[in-house]
C-alpha positions in Angstrom: -5.8 5.8 55.4 -4.7 3.6 58.3 -2.5 5.7 60.7 -1.2 2.3 61.9 0.6 1.8 58.6 2.1 5.3 58.7 3.4 4.8 62.3 5.0 1.5 61.3 6.6 2.9 58.2 7.9 6.0 60.0 9.6 3.7 62.6 11.2 1.6 59.8 12.3 4.7 57.9 13.8 6.3 61.0 16.0 3.2 61.5 17.1 2.1 58.1 20.0 -0.1 59.2 18.5 -1.3 62.5 15.7 -3.6 63.5 12.5 -2.2 65.0 11.1 -4.2 67.8 7.7 -5.7 67.2 6.9 -5.4 70.9 7.7 -1.7 70.8 5.5 -1.2 67.7 2.6 -3.1 69.3 2.8 -1.1 72.5 2.9 2.2 70.6 0.0 1.3 68.4 -2.1 -0.4 71.1 -2.4 -3.6 69.2 -1.0 -7.1 69.4 2.2 -8.3 67.8 0.1 -10.4 65.5 -1.7 -7.2 64.5 1.7 -5.6 63.7 2.6 -8.7 61.6 -0.7 -8.5 59.8 -0.2 -4.9 58.8 3.4 -5.7 57.6 2.0 -8.5 55.4 -0.4 -5.9 53.8 2.6 -3.6 53.2 4.6 -6.5 51.6 1.7 -6.9 49.2 2.2 -3.3 48.1 5.8 -3.9 47.3 7.6 -3.2 50.6 10.4 -5.7 51.3 10.6 -6.1 55.0 13.0 -8.4 56.8 11.8 -10.1 60.0 14.1 -11.9 62.4 12.8 -13.5 65.6 13.7 -11.6 68.8 15.1 -8.7 66.8 12.2 -7.3 64.9 11.7 -5.8 61.5 13.8 -3.9 59.0 12.8 -2.2 55.7 15.0 -3.5 52.9 13.3 -2.0 49.9 10.6 0.5 49.1 8.0 0.2 46.3 9.3 1.4 42.9 6.2 3.5 42.3 4.3 6.1 44.2 2.7 4.9 47.4 0.3 7.1 49.3 1.2 5.7 52.8 4.9 6.1 52.1 4.5 9.7 51.0 2.5 10.6 54.1 5.2 8.8 56.2 8.0 10.9 54.7 5.9 14.1 55.1 5.4 13.3 58.8 9.1 12.7 59.2 9.5 16.2 57.8 7.1 17.5 60.5 4.3 18.1 57.9 1.3 16.5 56.4 -0.9 17.5 53.5 -4.3 16.7 52.1 -3.5 14.2 49.3 -6.0 12.6 47.0 -4.2 9.6 45.6 -5.8 8.0 42.6 -4.1 5.0 40.9 -5.4 5.7 37.4 -7.0 8.9 36.2 -7.7 11.0 33.1 -5.8 14.1 34.3 -4.7 15.3 37.8 -5.6 18.9 36.8 -9.1 17.7 35.7 -9.6 15.8 39.0 -8.4 18.8 41.0 -11.1 20.9 39.2 -13.7 18.3 40.0 -12.7 18.2 43.6 -13.0 22.0 43.9 -16.4 22.0 42.2 -17.7 19.5 44.8 -16.4 21.6 47.7 -13.1 20.1 48.7 -11.2 22.6 50.8 -8.0 23.9 49.4 -5.1 23.5 49.5 -4.8 19.9 48.4 -2.8 17.7 46.1 -4.0 15.2 43.5 -1.5 12.4 42.6 -1.6 9.4 40.4 0.6 6.6 38.9 -1.1 6.8 35.5 -3.0 9.4 33.6 -4.6 8.8 30.2 -5.5 12.4 29.2 -3.0 14.6 30.9 -3.1 18.2 29.7 -0.2 20.2 28.5 0.1 23.8 27.4 -2.0 25.1 24.4 -4.4 22.2 24.5 -1.8 19.5 24.0 -2.4 16.0 25.4 0.1 14.6 27.9 -0.1 10.9 28.3 1.9 9.0 30.9 1.7 5.6 32.6 5.3 5.3 33.8 5.5 4.4 37.5 8.9 6.2 37.6 7.2 9.6 37.2 5.6 12.0 39.7 2.3 13.3 38.3 0.6 15.8 40.6 -1.7 18.8 40.7 -1.8 21.3 43.5 -5.0 23.2 44.2 -4.9 26.6 45.9 -7.2 29.5 46.6 -5.1 32.7 46.2 -7.9 35.3 46.4 -5.5 37.8 44.9 -5.9 40.2 41.9 -5.2 38.3 38.6 -2.2 40.5 37.6 -0.3 39.5 40.8 -0.4 35.8 39.7 1.3 36.3 36.3 4.6 34.9 37.4 3.5 32.1 39.6 4.5 29.3 37.1 8.0 30.8 36.6 8.4 31.3 40.4 7.4 27.7 41.2 9.5 26.3 38.4 12.6 28.2 39.6 12.1 27.1 43.2 11.8 23.5 42.0 15.1 24.0 40.1 16.7 25.3 43.2 15.5 22.3 45.2 16.6 19.6 42.7 20.0 21.3 42.3 20.7 21.6 46.0 19.3 18.3 47.0 20.4 16.0 44.2 23.3 18.0 42.7 21.7 18.0 39.3 21.8 21.0 36.9 18.1 21.5 36.4 17.2 24.6 34.5 14.0 26.4 33.4 13.2 26.9 29.8 10.6 29.7 29.6 7.8 29.5 30.3 7.1 26.0 31.8 9.7 23.3 30.9 12.5 22.1 33.2 15.6 20.7 31.5 18.9 19.0 32.2 21.5 19.4 29.5 18.8 20.6 27.1 16.6 17.6 27.6 13.2 17.8 29.2 12.7 16.3 32.7 9.6 18.1 33.7 6.6 20.0 32.4 4.3 22.4 34.3 0.8 23.7 33.6 -1.0 26.3 35.6 -4.8 26.9 35.2 -7.0 29.4 37.1 -10.6 30.4 37.6 -10.7 34.2 37.6 -13.4 36.5 38.8 -13.5 40.2 37.8 -10.9 41.2 40.4 -9.8 38.0 42.1 -8.1 34.7 41.2 -10.6 32.3 42.8 -8.9 29.0 42.3 -5.4 28.1 41.0 -4.3 24.6 39.9 -0.6 23.9 39.4 0.2 20.7 37.6 3.6 19.1 37.3 5.0 15.9 35.7 8.5 15.0 36.8 10.6 12.1 35.4 12.3 10.6 38.4 13.1 7.0 37.7 11.6 6.6 34.3 13.1 3.8 32.2 14.4 6.0 29.4 15.6 3.1 27.3 11.9 2.0 26.9 10.8 5.3 25.5 10.2 5.9 21.8 13.4 7.1 20.1 12.0 10.5 19.3 11.0 11.0 23.0 14.3 9.7 24.4 16.2 12.2 22.2 14.4 15.1 23.8 13.8 13.9 27.4 15.6 12.5 30.4 15.0 11.6 34.0 16.6 12.4 37.3 17.9 8.9 37.7 19.5 8.8 34.3 21.3 12.0 35.1 22.1 10.9 38.7 23.3 7.4 37.7 21.1 5.6 40.2 17.4 5.3 41.1 16.1 7.7 43.6 13.6 7.1 46.4 10.6 8.4 44.4 8.2 8.7 47.4 10.8 10.7 49.4 11.3 12.9 46.3 7.5 13.3 46.1 7.2 14.3 49.7 10.0 16.8 49.5 8.6 18.2 46.2 5.2 18.7 47.8 6.7 20.7 50.6 8.8 22.8 48.2 5.7 23.7 46.2 3.6 24.5 49.2 6.3 26.7 50.8 7.1 28.4 47.5 3.4 29.2 47.0 3.0 30.6 50.5 6.0 32.8 49.9 4.6 34.0 46.6 1.2 35.0 48.0 2.6 36.6 51.2 5.3 38.9 49.8 6.9 40.5 46.8 9.1 37.8 45.1 10.1 39.7 42.0 13.7 40.5 43.0 14.3 36.9 44.2 12.8 35.6 41.0 15.2 37.7 38.9 18.2 36.3 40.9 16.9 32.7 40.5 16.5 33.3 36.8 20.1 34.2 36.4 21.1 30.9 38.0 18.6 28.6 36.5 17.9 30.1 33.0 18.2 27.3 30.4 18.5 29.9 27.6 21.7 31.7 28.8 23.9 32.6 25.8 21.7 30.4 23.6 20.1 31.4 20.3 16.3 31.1 20.5 13.5 31.1 17.9 9.9 32.1 18.3 7.2 34.2 16.8 6.5 37.9 17.4 3.2 39.3 16.0 2.9 36.4 13.6 6.4 36.7 12.3 9.5 34.5 12.9 11.9 35.9 15.5 15.4 34.7 16.2 17.8 36.2 18.7 19.1 35.7 22.2 17.4 36.1 25.6 18.4 39.1 27.7 16.2 38.4 30.7 12.7 38.4 31.9 10.4 41.3 33.1 8.9 41.5 36.6 5.7 40.4 34.9 7.2 37.2 33.6 7.6 38.2 30.0 10.8 37.1 28.2 13.1 39.7 26.5 14.6 38.6 23.2 17.1 40.7 21.2 16.4 40.4 17.5 19.6 39.1 15.8 18.8 40.9 12.6 18.0 44.5 13.7 19.0 44.5 17.4 15.5 45.4 18.6 14.5 44.1 22.0 11.2 42.4 22.0 9.0 41.5 25.0 7.2 38.2 24.6 4.3 37.4 26.9 3.3 34.0 25.5 4.2 31.5 22.9 6.7 28.7 22.2 10.4 29.1 22.4 12.8 26.8 20.6 16.4 26.5 21.6 18.9 26.8 18.7 22.2 25.1 18.5 24.3 28.3 18.5 25.9 29.6 21.7 26.5 33.3 22.1 29.7 34.4 23.7 29.2 35.7 27.2 29.8 39.5 27.5 
């Protein structure tokens, strides 16, 4: 990827309301002003709207609506970071591509991102299809080299940290529905999928996939999907800078992962669960040992299981896997 483009974009992003001198850019890059102009023409072809005024310079008026690799790297560098990102315009699945990259020797950690996937994978073998440029679709590849039992809560932990980030950064009430859905007002805005290759006593490779609806055109979705899902922009009332969100999300996930593998996060996870639990005071329905179970959630264990109090007999059940449906009833807070 041309570092020239990233240098130009960083300069434009740092001065959103001011003009950036073409002479200054040329001097910094060690190229001619014509060379700067040529690179800006290439960026315009990618959807960047750049204003140019003689003797004043250049100003960025509008970013592309979809994900852009150069722009993500530019935002990351403005945040004093950079990551190994494999950006593929169209792909079967980011998780599948991450697996292939690991198999061919790509060094972890790295991120696979795309604007369209045709065979995205969900939990329990479901197919997740998306070609909406308003979404972030990414898979993060790590090499924990830790005992498998220590990784049991990684999805919950990462989900809760994403909730914390979205809530604080964008003032949106994002909550986690156990085990891997992120909701706003009961409507899905994100799904997560974690897959791992495990040896006898070590988690060799871990892939964390996430799809996040950022600026999705909800009005274009099928009616049955629109009833159950939403996007950040729909809740926020305006489109967000999707590449800036993507860069920030990458950093949040990297930092949360590093925290998880470096220290005990169980107490903090319990506190985050209290804040971002989408099931608080809600009736839930699931199965326990093949039988229907209805009740309310009383918490999660330190191993990531969910605790459900049976509404019929008062027995507390520990559920380690399965599907949870949110009922319409709301329990009174004690």
